[in-house]
PLY file of the C-alpha trace (Angstrom):
ply
format ascii 1.0
element vertex 311
property float x
property float y
property float z
element edge 310
property int vertex1
property int vertex2
end_header
-10.44 8.74 -67.73
-9.97 5.32 -66.72
-12.39 3.21 -64.93
-10.15 1.10 -61.82
-10.29 -2.31 -62.51
-12.93 -3.80 -60.16
-12.16 -5.63 -57.68
-14.55 -8.47 -58.23
-16.90 -7.88 -55.59
-20.03 -9.23 -55.98
-21.46 -9.24 -52.54
-19.87 -7.08 -49.80
-20.30 -4.75 -46.51
-18.60 -2.65 -44.14
-16.88 -4.58 -41.86
-17.21 -3.57 -37.98
-14.10 -4.59 -37.29
-12.53 -2.52 -33.44
-9.81 -1.08 -34.70
-8.43 0.52 -32.40
-5.58 2.35 -34.45
-6.25 5.29 -37.04
-8.63 4.07 -39.42
-7.09 5.74 -42.16
-3.47 4.34 -41.48
-2.31 1.21 -42.23
0.12 0.03 -40.31
0.57 -3.06 -38.60
-1.50 -6.62 -39.74
-5.28 -6.17 -40.44
-8.20 -6.86 -42.27
-8.47 -4.21 -44.73
-11.43 -4.86 -46.25
-13.25 -8.14 -47.05
-16.49 -9.49 -49.54
-17.42 -12.06 -52.19
-15.87 -12.09 -55.40
-17.69 -12.55 -59.41
-17.09 -16.83 -59.19
-19.17 -16.07 -55.68
-15.94 -16.56 -53.76
-14.12 -15.32 -50.10
-12.20 -12.67 -51.04
-9.75 -10.38 -48.50
-7.56 -7.15 -48.81
-5.23 -8.10 -45.71
-2.06 -5.81 -45.17
0.83 -7.20 -43.69
2.35 -4.84 -41.21
5.64 -4.76 -43.99
4.85 -2.85 -46.81
2.55 -4.26 -49.81
3.33 -7.93 -49.96
3.41 -10.76 -47.67
6.00 -13.02 -46.88
4.01 -15.90 -46.44
0.07 -15.93 -47.27
-2.13 -15.21 -44.48
-3.90 -18.05 -43.20
-8.02 -17.25 -43.47
-10.92 -18.67 -41.95
-14.33 -17.90 -43.13
-17.94 -19.21 -41.83
-21.56 -17.56 -42.73
-24.02 -17.07 -39.94
-21.47 -19.15 -37.27
-21.09 -21.55 -40.03
-17.32 -22.57 -40.97
-17.80 -22.49 -45.06
-13.68 -23.29 -45.51
-10.30 -21.94 -45.62
-7.88 -20.05 -47.95
-8.64 -17.61 -51.07
-11.04 -19.95 -53.04
-14.02 -20.51 -50.49
-17.39 -20.45 -51.98
-19.83 -18.59 -50.11
-23.37 -20.33 -50.46
-26.05 -17.87 -49.85
-26.69 -14.33 -48.02
-25.55 -14.14 -44.49
-23.16 -12.26 -42.00
-19.99 -13.18 -43.70
-17.42 -13.77 -40.76
-13.14 -13.88 -41.83
-10.18 -15.10 -38.80
-7.20 -14.07 -40.73
-3.69 -14.92 -39.37
-0.40 -13.95 -40.26
2.90 -16.28 -40.42
4.37 -14.27 -37.34
1.45 -14.74 -35.08
-1.11 -12.10 -35.23
-5.22 -12.33 -35.74
-8.00 -9.84 -36.78
-11.31 -10.83 -37.22
-13.92 -9.27 -38.88
-17.85 -9.52 -40.41
-19.19 -8.17 -43.21
-22.99 -8.25 -44.71
-23.86 -9.87 -47.54
-24.78 -6.82 -50.04
-24.36 -5.71 -53.87
-21.77 -3.69 -54.11
-21.49 -0.32 -56.52
-19.83 -0.59 -58.95
-15.98 -0.03 -59.57
-15.79 4.11 -60.04
-13.03 6.12 -62.61
-10.37 7.37 -61.10
-9.28 10.67 -62.22
-6.12 12.70 -60.98
-4.74 16.23 -61.11
-2.19 17.92 -60.11
-2.41 20.92 -56.98
-0.75 23.42 -56.11
-2.00 23.83 -52.49
-0.75 26.82 -49.63
-3.44 26.99 -47.14
-4.77 23.16 -46.21
-8.04 24.31 -44.92
-11.56 22.65 -46.45
-12.79 25.61 -48.02
-8.83 26.89 -49.60
-8.35 23.55 -50.80
-11.84 23.71 -52.77
-10.83 26.88 -54.26
-8.08 25.53 -55.06
-8.13 24.41 -59.55
-6.64 21.54 -60.27
-4.60 20.58 -63.33
-5.67 17.05 -64.88
-2.31 14.15 -65.30
-2.66 11.08 -66.74
0.92 9.92 -63.66
2.94 12.03 -61.91
2.50 15.33 -60.62
5.53 18.43 -60.23
7.36 18.06 -57.40
6.18 20.80 -54.23
2.11 19.98 -55.26
0.49 18.61 -53.80
-1.56 15.41 -55.96
-6.24 15.30 -55.97
-7.52 11.87 -56.67
-11.06 11.64 -57.46
-12.72 8.25 -58.16
-15.80 9.11 -60.36
-18.46 6.54 -59.86
-21.51 5.86 -62.24
-24.30 6.81 -59.32
-22.53 8.08 -56.25
-25.93 8.77 -54.32
-25.52 7.44 -50.82
-21.84 6.62 -51.20
-18.95 7.89 -49.07
-15.20 6.76 -49.26
-12.72 5.76 -46.03
-9.02 6.41 -47.52
-6.39 4.52 -45.77
-2.53 5.11 -46.39
-0.07 2.88 -46.70
2.28 2.98 -43.12
1.12 6.72 -43.09
3.48 8.53 -45.33
2.74 11.25 -46.40
-0.32 12.61 -45.75
-4.17 12.67 -47.34
-6.87 15.48 -46.92
-10.36 14.13 -47.61
-11.68 17.19 -49.62
-15.24 16.26 -50.37
-17.12 12.72 -50.67
-15.04 10.71 -53.87
-11.76 13.33 -53.24
-9.04 13.63 -51.50
-5.51 15.33 -51.72
-2.03 13.66 -51.10
0.67 15.46 -50.66
4.05 14.46 -49.78
4.81 15.85 -47.36
3.88 15.15 -43.07
2.10 17.93 -41.81
1.37 17.89 -38.23
-1.97 19.49 -36.57
-2.60 21.53 -33.15
-6.61 21.87 -32.78
-7.25 22.29 -35.88
-4.57 23.75 -36.96
-1.80 23.03 -39.01
1.76 23.16 -36.64
3.94 21.93 -39.32
5.14 20.96 -42.98
7.70 18.61 -43.78
8.69 18.26 -47.37
9.77 14.69 -47.86
10.40 15.44 -52.18
10.39 13.11 -54.63
8.69 9.55 -54.69
5.28 7.70 -54.33
2.66 7.09 -51.76
-0.02 3.94 -51.75
-3.94 4.40 -50.76
-6.32 1.86 -50.54
-10.16 3.26 -51.15
-13.31 2.17 -49.42
-16.36 3.44 -51.10
-19.61 1.98 -49.12
-23.96 3.02 -49.13
-23.90 3.10 -45.54
-26.54 0.14 -45.63
-23.98 -2.71 -45.98
-22.81 -2.33 -49.83
-18.86 -1.65 -50.53
-15.93 -1.59 -52.92
-12.02 -0.88 -52.13
-9.12 -0.57 -54.70
-5.39 0.05 -54.67
-4.27 3.85 -56.22
-1.21 5.39 -55.81
0.48 9.14 -56.45
4.08 10.34 -57.76
5.75 13.09 -57.05
7.81 14.17 -58.65
9.17 11.48 -61.68
10.40 12.58 -64.67
11.04 8.69 -66.28
7.58 7.77 -67.82
5.45 5.60 -66.11
2.27 3.21 -67.15
-0.82 2.29 -65.29
-2.18 -0.82 -64.02
-5.85 -0.11 -62.66
-4.43 2.35 -59.68
-1.01 1.73 -59.44
1.40 3.31 -61.35
4.93 1.31 -62.87
8.25 3.10 -64.38
8.60 2.19 -68.29
8.03 3.45 -71.78
5.56 0.94 -73.42
2.72 0.43 -75.56
0.26 -0.36 -73.85
-2.63 -0.03 -76.92
-3.42 -4.21 -76.82
-4.65 -3.59 -73.03
-1.87 -5.46 -71.65
1.10 -5.80 -70.92
4.15 -8.95 -69.78
6.07 -7.98 -66.40
8.84 -9.61 -64.30
8.03 -9.55 -60.43
10.33 -8.77 -58.45
10.89 -9.34 -54.57
13.11 -5.87 -53.41
12.36 -2.74 -52.67
10.83 0.30 -50.32
7.26 -1.77 -51.69
8.76 -5.19 -51.09
8.11 -5.86 -54.76
9.26 -3.99 -58.32
7.99 -4.60 -61.52
9.98 -4.53 -64.14
10.72 -4.88 -68.11
7.38 -4.35 -69.36
6.12 -4.95 -73.17
3.30 -5.05 -75.32
1.46 -7.95 -75.02
-0.82 -9.62 -76.86
-3.02 -12.75 -74.62
-2.08 -13.89 -71.44
0.34 -16.70 -73.21
3.07 -13.70 -72.36
3.17 -14.89 -69.40
3.15 -17.42 -66.46
-0.13 -18.85 -64.55
1.04 -18.08 -61.12
-0.57 -20.84 -58.98
-1.29 -18.10 -56.51
-3.91 -16.14 -58.84
-6.75 -16.92 -60.90
-6.94 -19.12 -64.17
-7.97 -16.76 -67.23
-7.56 -13.55 -65.95
-5.23 -10.67 -66.09
-2.79 -11.01 -63.24
-3.29 -8.55 -60.53
-1.12 -6.57 -58.59
-3.55 -5.99 -56.05
-2.93 -10.19 -55.03
0.35 -9.16 -54.17
-0.57 -6.61 -51.86
-3.90 -8.76 -50.36
-1.61 -11.41 -49.38
-2.97 -13.85 -52.12
0.72 -14.56 -53.70
3.41 -14.00 -51.11
6.91 -12.97 -52.06
7.57 -16.98 -52.67
5.20 -17.11 -55.36
5.65 -14.17 -57.18
9.80 -13.20 -57.12
11.51 -13.23 -60.82
8.06 -14.56 -62.65
6.69 -12.88 -65.85
3.11 -12.25 -65.74
1.04 -10.34 -68.00
-0.73 -7.49 -66.44
-3.88 -5.03 -67.57
-2.80 -1.72 -68.46
-3.10 1.70 -69.85
0 1
1 2
2 3
3 4
4 5
5 6
6 7
7 8
8 9
9 10
10 11
11 12
12 13
13 14
14 15
15 16
16 17
17 18
18 19
19 20
20 21
21 22
22 23
23 24
24 25
25 26
26 27
27 28
28 29
29 30
30 31
31 32
32 33
33 34
34 35
35 36
36 37
37 38
38 39
39 40
40 41
41 42
42 43
43 44
44 45
45 46
46 47
47 48
48 49
49 50
50 51
51 52
52 53
53 54
54 55
55 56
56 57
57 58
58 59
59 60
60 61
61 62
62 63
63 64
64 65
65 66
66 67
67 68
68 69
69 70
70 71
71 72
72 73
73 74
74 75
75 76
76 77
77 78
78 79
79 80
80 81
81 82
82 83
83 84
84 85
85 86
86 87
87 88
88 89
89 90
90 91
91 92
92 93
93 94
94 95
95 96
96 97
97 98
98 99
99 100
100 101
101 102
102 103
103 104
104 105
105 106
106 107
107 108
108 109
109 110
110 111
111 112
112 113
113 114
114 115
115 116
116 117
117 118
118 119
119 120
120 121
121 122
122 123
123 124
124 125
125 126
126 127
127 128
128 129
129 130
130 131
131 132
132 133
133 134
134 135
135 136
136 137
137 138
138 139
139 140
140 141
141 142
142 143
143 144
144 145
145 146
146 147
147 148
148 149
149 150
150 151
151 152
152 153
153 154
154 155
155 156
156 157
157 158
158 159
159 160
160 161
161 162
162 163
163 164
164 165
165 166
166 167
167 168
168 169
169 170
170 171
171 172
172 173
173 174
174 175
175 176
176 177
177 178
178 179
179 180
180 181
181 182
182 183
183 184
184 185
185 186
186 187
187 188
188 189
189 190
190 191
191 192
192 193
193 194
194 195
195 196
196 197
197 198
198 199
199 200
200 201
201 202
202 203
203 204
204 205
205 206
206 207
207 208
208 209
209 210
210 211
211 212
212 213
213 214
214 215
215 216
216 217
217 218
218 219
219 220
220 221
221 222
222 223
223 224
224 225
225 226
226 227
227 228
228 229
229 230
230 231
231 232
232 233
233 234
234 235
235 236
236 237
237 238
238 239
239 240
240 241
241 242
242 243
243 244
244 245
245 246
246 247
247 248
248 249
249 250
250 251
251 252
252 253
253 254
254 255
255 256
256 257
257 258
258 259
259 260
260 261
261 262
262 263
263 264
264 265
265 266
266 267
267 268
268 269
269 270
270 271
271 272
272 273
273 274
274 275
275 276
276 277
277 278
278 279
279 280
280 281
281 282
282 283
283 284
284 285
285 286
286 287
287 288
288 289
289 290
290 291
291 292
292 293
293 294
294 295
295 296
296 297
297 298
298 299
299 300
300 301
301 302
302 303
303 304
304 305
305 306
306 307
307 308
308 309
309 310
């Protein structure tokens, strides 16, 4: 069991955005989460609406209690209050969200299990015992994701799925079963199940305490993958590499189904084994979350070699 890397959130609260689409699906351009990192800087997870990458970084405009405090990804939040964000995409979409500054829960550990599910009802799934896995699950089985916080009292989890691919069924406060299937329901009963075959799904887990505090983490599942996989935060990447140093150097490309690929992993001993991207935070390993959330657009990472945390 390994903990998810912290999202570097220091102050955060539940979004007050009036979304009309299903909260569980990350589809069109949207603000998925917003807060303040451990440097006291405003932070946001903005979904591009076009997969897990941004052709251009979104424009972020921040205010605190209605007063402007700046634009972009490095805006210092001067104190408590209501933090508001207007995010604009390069192709003209705009979203708004507000949060109340508060202390978030610590980053939870993440566990994966392989589960063979016949019935999809809540009690039927709770009766199924899973088998622990580090990365992929066998074809035909589901992935049970479990977040393990240090103190889960009063917390709840909202799971979001990129483009609604696959089916995510919540099991408990910190658990969900992910199927590589398209499942349709009619009045609460399963109407149809379509197997999508081997592949991956991508999710954002938003943990909240109901009193203004939350944090977020990206998590992936992979089904039917025989090739070796290694882990970076909640992400899974192909390749056989020694991760004993906790650091891996990789090449980032703008291509593939997710609009980015992580290739040629090699053991690293320091951040000097990679480049420092202008979009990244200096002095820390590169985070793939920065690609998904808009901080590092495709033109800034394509063809570059960076060092990421790994296990």
